[in-house]
N, C-alpha and C positions, 0 to 999 in steps of 0.2 A: 364884780364878776362872780358867777356861780363857782363854788368850790366843788369840782367834780370828783367823784370817787374814781379810783383807778379803773382802767378799762376792764380788767378781769373780774370786777365785781358787778358788772352790768347784769341786769335781770336775766336769770337762766331761762325763764319762760319766754322772754322777749327773743333771746338768741335761738331758741328751738323752733320758733315760728317761721312759716314761709314769708316771703317778702311782703305780701299783702295779707294783712290780718282781717278776718271776717268775724264780726261779733254781732250777736242778736239778743234782743230781749224776747220774751214770749209776746204774743200779740194779745192785746186787751179785748175783753168782751164788752160790746158797746150797748148793752141793754140799759145802761145808766151812765151817769157822769163819772169821771175819774175819781178814785179815792186814794187815800194816803198809802195804802198797801202797794198799789201799782207804782206810785211815785218813788217808793223805796227802790224797786227793781230798776227803774229808769235811771235813777241817780247813781246806783251802784255801777251799772253798766257804763254810764257816762264817765264816772271817775276812772274806771279801768281803761276805757278807750283814750281818755285825755292823757293818762299816764304814759301809754305806749306811743302816742303821738309826740309827747314831750321827749321820748327816747329816739325820735326820728323815724318811727315806723309809719308805713302807710296803713291806715285802718279804714275799713268800710263798715259802718255801723247802721244796722237795720232795726227798725221797730215798726209797729203797725197795729191794725185792729182786726178782730175776728167778728164777722158781721152776719153769720148765718145761724140757723138752729131754732129750736122750739121757743126758747126764752125770748128771742127777738120778736117772733111772731106774736106771742102772747102779750108782751109789753106794748107792742105797737097797737094791738087791738084794744087794750085797756086805755090807751091814750087817744084813741080815735084816729090813728095814723096808719099809713101803709108801712110795711117793714123798711122799704127804701127811704121813706121820709125820716123814720126814726134813726136809721144808721147814718144817714147824711148829717143829721143834726148832731148826734153824739160823737161821730168820728171827728168832727171839727173840734170838739172839746178836748179830745185826746191829742189831736195835732197841735192845738194851742199850748200844750204842755212844753213844747220845745222852747218857746220864748219865756213862759212862766218859770220854768225850772232851769233855764240856761243850759239846755241840752245840746249836744253836738252831733246828733244822728244825721246820717247822710241820706237816708231813704225811709219812706213811710208807706207800707203796703196795706191795701184794703182788700179783703177777700171777696168783696162784691165787685171788684174791678174785673170785668169780663176779658178785657184785652190783656192785662198783665198777669192775672192770677188763674183764671179758669182754664186756660190752655195748659198750664202746668199741672193743675189738679187732675184734669182729665187724662193728661199724658201718663201720669204715674199710675192712675187706675188701669189704664191699658197695659202698662208694664207688669203690674201685679197679676192681671188676668192672663197675660202671655206666659208668665212664669207658672201658671196653674194654681195660683194662690187665692183665687176668688171663686166662690161657689154660692148657690142659693139654697136657703132652707127656711122652714117655718120656725118661729121662736116665740117663747113666752118668758118674760122676765120682768125684773123690777127696774124701772127707768127713773133716774134722778135728773130732773130738769136742770137743777143747779149745776151739776157736773156735765150735763148733756151726755150722759153715759149710762149704760146698764150696770147695775151694781148687784151685790149678792147679800144674803141675810147677814153674813159676818161683817158687812160694812155698816150695819145699822146699830144704833143705840136707842133702846126703847122704841123700836120700830121706825126711827127717823134717821136720815143721813146725818152723821155726826158733824159734818162741815156746814151743812145748810139748814139743819134743824127742821127738816120737812120730810113727811112720809113720801116714799117713791110711788110712782104710778105703775100699775100692773099693765103691761103691754103684750099683746099677742099679734104677730104679723109675720109676713114673709119678707125676708131681707136678703141682700147679698152679704156673705161673710168672708172675712179675711183669715187665712191660715196662720194666725199668730203663733199657735202652738208649735208649728214647724221650726220656728227660729229661737226657741227658748235656750237651747244649749249653746248655739253660736253667739247669741247676745251675752249669755253668762260668761263665756270664754273671753269675749272682747272686753267686758267690763272688769273681769278678774285681772287681766294682764295690762289694764290701763290703756288699751288701744282706744277705748272710750272711757275717759277719765271722769269719774263722778266725784264732785267736791261738795261737801266735806266727806270724810271717810264714813261717818254715820249714815249718810244717805246712800253711799255705795253699798254698805252692808244691808241696808233696808231693801234696795232693789235686788240685790243678790239673793236675799231670803225669798223674795217673791218668785224669782226665776228658778230657784231650786225646787219650789213646789210645782213648777211647770205652768206655762201660760195657757190660757184657753182661747180658742178662736173668738173673734170679736165681730159683732154686727157692724157692717160697713155701709149700710144704706137705710133709708126710711122710705116708705111708700110715698110717692109724690102727691097722692090724694090727701094724705095727712100732713105732709110738709113739702110744699112747693118751693119755699124760700131757701134756695141753696143751689149748689152746682149739680146739674143733671148728671146721672150716671151715663157714661158713654154707651150707646147702642141699647139703652133701656129707658125709655121716656116715662115708665111707670115708677121709677125709683130716683130719689134724691140722695146725693152722696152724704154719708155720715159726717157731721160737722167737724169731728176731730181729724178724720182723714183729709178733709178739705183744708182745715186750718193749719195743720202741721206742714203742709206743702209750701206755705208762704216763704219758708227759709230758702227754698230753691227757686220758686216761681219769681220771687223778687229780683233774682240775679240772672234771670234769663232761661230757666228750665221751661221747656214747652214753646219757646220762641224759635224762629228760624235759625238754622246753622249760621255761625259767625255773628250772632246778635251781640251787640255791645251795649253796656249800660249807658244811659244818657249822662252827660257831664264827665264822668270818670273814664269812659271807654273800656272799663273792665269787662272781661268775658267770664262766663260761668266757671270755666276750669281754672281761672286765676284766683277765684275766691273759694270755691267749694273744694274740700270740706270746710265747714265753719270751724273756726278755732275755739269758739265758746258760745254756748247758749246760756243766757241768764234766765232762770225760771224760779217759780215758787214751789214749795215742797208738795203742794196738793196736786201738781201736774207732773210729778217725776215719772210716774208709771207710763203716762202717755208719751213722754219724750224718750225715756230710756228703753222702754219695751216696744210700744206700738211704732214710734217713729223709726227706731233702729230696724225693726222688722220690715217696715215698708222700704227703707233704703236698701237693705240686703236683698229683698225680693226684686227691686228695680235695678239691681246691679250698680248702686251708687255707694260711694264711701260714707262711712259714719262720721258725724262731727267728732272733733278731737276731744272736747270736754264739755261738761255741763256743770255749771255752778248753781247750787240749789240754796236759796235763802229761805228763811222762816217767815212767819207772819208778824205783822204789827197787830198786837192785841189791844183790846179796850176792855178793862175790867176782866181780864183773863180770857176773853173770847176772841176768836179770829175776827178781824175787822172785815166785814162783808156787807155788800149791798143787800143780799138776801136777808140778813139778820137785821140790818138797819142801824148799825152802830158806827157808821163811817165818819171820817174826818176829811173835810175838803182841803186839798193842797192849795187851792186858789185862796181860800180864806186865810190860811196860815201865811202864805207869801205876802198877801196884802197887809197883814198885821205885823209881821216880823222881818220881812225881806227874804229874798231867795237864798242867800248864802247861809242865813241862820237856819232855814229849813233843811238845806243840804247837809249842814253840819250836824244837826240833831239826828237825822236819819242815818247818817254814816257813822256817827260816834256813839249814839245811845243804843241803837238796835244791834245786838250781836250779829256778826256776819253769818254765823253758822246756826243761829237759833232764833227764837221768837223774842220780841221786845215789846214792852207795854208803852203805849203813848198816854201822856197826860199833859195838860197845859202847865201844871206845876213843875214837872220834870223839865219841860221845854224851857221855861223861864229861868229855872235854876242853871241849866247848861248855858243859856244865853248870857245871863249876868256873870256867872262864875268863870266861864271859859272864853267867851267871845268878847264881852265888854271889859271884864277885869283882866283877862288873859291876853289874847292877841291884840285887841283894840288898845289896851293900856300900854303894852310894850311898844307897839308901833308909834303911838303918840309920844311916848317918852323919848324914843330914839330920834324920830323926825324933828321934834321940837329942839333937841340939843343940836342936831346936825344942821338945821336950817338957819341957825344964828350966824353962821359964817358963810359969806357969799363966795368965798374962794374954794371952788370944788376941789382943786388939786390939794388943798390942805388935808382933805380926807382920802388921800392916796389915789386920786383920780387924775389920769392924764387928760389934758384938754382935748386931744385928738380922739382918744378911744373911750374916754369917760369910764374907765374900768378900775375897780378897786384892786390894788396890787396885793395878791395873796401873800407874797413873801414878806410883807410888812406887818402881817397879822400874827398875833399870839398863837403859838403852836397848839395850845390846849383848845382854842376855839376852832382851829382848822380840823383837829382830830374829832371834836364833838360834831361838827357839821358832817364830816365824812362818815362817821359812825351812824349818824341819823339817816343819811342817804341810803346807806347799806341796809339799815333796818327797815326803812320804808319800802325799798325794793323787795326785800324778803317777804314782808307782810302783803304786798300787792301780789306777789307770786302765789301766796297762800290764800288770796281773796279775803284776807282779814283787814277789812277797811277800817274798822274801829281801832285796831291795834296800830295800823299805819298812822292814823291821826294822833293817837296817843303818843307815839314816838316824836311827832312834830311838836306837840305841846310840851314835851320834855325839853326840847331845844328852846322853846319860848321861855320856859322857867329858868333854864340855864342863862339865857340872855338877861332876864330880869334880875337874877342873882348877881350877874356881872355888873349891871348898873348899880345895884345896891352896894357892892363891894368897892367899886372904883369911884363912885360919887362924882362923876364928871361935871355935874352942874356947879360944884363948889368952885372950880377954877377951870373953865372951858379952855382957856388959852394953853394951859399946861397939860391938858388931857385930850389933845387932838387925836392921838393914836388910839386911845380907848374909845373915843366916839366913832372913829373909823372902824374899829373892831365891831361895834354895835351895829353900824350900818351893814357890814358884811353879814352878820348874823340875821338881821332883818331881811336883807335881800335874799338870802338862802331860804329863810322861812317862807317868803313870798313865792319863791319858785316851787318849794315843796308842797305848798297848799294849793297850787294852781289846779291840779286835777279835781280837788275836792271843793274848793271855794274860789272858782275862777274870777268872779267879779271882784272879790276882795284882793286877790293876788294882783290883779291888773291895777287896782287903785294904788296899792303900796309901791309897786314897781314904777308906776308913773310918777309918784312923788319923789322917788329916788333918782330916776333917769330922765327927768324932764328938762335937763340943762343946768338946773341947780336944785339942790335938795329942798323940798318944801314940806311944810307941816301937814297940809292937806286936811280933809274933813275927819270928823269923828266917825270911825268905821262902824262901831256898834254902840249907839247911845244906850245907857243903862235903862232897864225897864223899872218903873216905879212899883 
């Protein structure tokens, strides 16, 4: 049986949330196939969601794809395709990540979906206009196609965008603008008092520094003669909605914003007001300004609540550079999973990449983690325990009642129970802090504790007289399996099946060593 921590140690974040938790990732841009950097965000969000579902919470988990903008049009032209053909092909590659990475998202939104998304995007535009926050003017500026945004001289390094390593284009046109500057002080106040919580603190300080300088109004449309691929501006067929204005709305359009009153989501029957505001947006650090500033201002203008929190992860770098499709140094998650297995990829991304910062990918580091911590760590400990326990076919010998098949905690060494309880509390704390790498580290300390217990008690020398020690080890392994479930769900399921299948069985080698 799982050794549960006392009730008052349950996750503070979990207790503070509304009954139904709403979590989102950012939506991926589909001008190319998925890369490892986006897989990191999906896996982080999935681990967080699985943790709270394990706590008995109802969670609605949204992801999706951003399908409009100049990059899509140009990529499609280069490939001899229409924009619609390109996004249809690439969106399926992102949708396929659910099975590839063993993700548990509930919904997948596409911004080209006229029925589900366009009505929400156009509705919020009308709300911004009704608030007096939309106006038209001529503008000349530097446009970064990589960001799909106007940038300034201070954003350049040697005349190039520092993220995309390309010179921006000089664009002069008449567009609709959004009064972003109007909301600088209000957003600053909300972030300072953690009404909108930005995690980690360093990212909070970064956006507060930007807000202190004051936000500038932002172009919110492009002439449709130059960019027809996108959501049309309501009541102005000459303009196409700015891609970020359109894309950010996905978080509310996916749950019914813009739909008829009393609209309920398919399958769940949730309504908009049951889910919004979002409890958490998972995003990368390069789009913090869009989410904390532009999205917040749009919501304030439209009279909607702000999301409760935004978790900002870093980049996966390759040779010190951001892993980016535009730079051309990407690693395919498909190739990694095919070579090493899904849980090995999930483990590496959650363990090796610091939750609050950047982390460098290399095959050498990957294989070191795999052999050292998965094969020699978890895999070896599981094999040792299950081999010992499977030798006796009498399940009750291991403290299991035939009717309930539950290990009796009161028969177990207090030091072991204390260690398990301590680990659970630490994992909860680290999940609250979004420190996935440290949560996993705490679980691996429990595995090391179990390995040391095997070495100290040496139950293989006389299994008949060491039944209680073997039962202790089964309890440790069962709790390890429960703890790793949000992070390595497939491996967790295999271990628990070996323990709870009617009799304890040795099972397969979880992580064969790499040569």
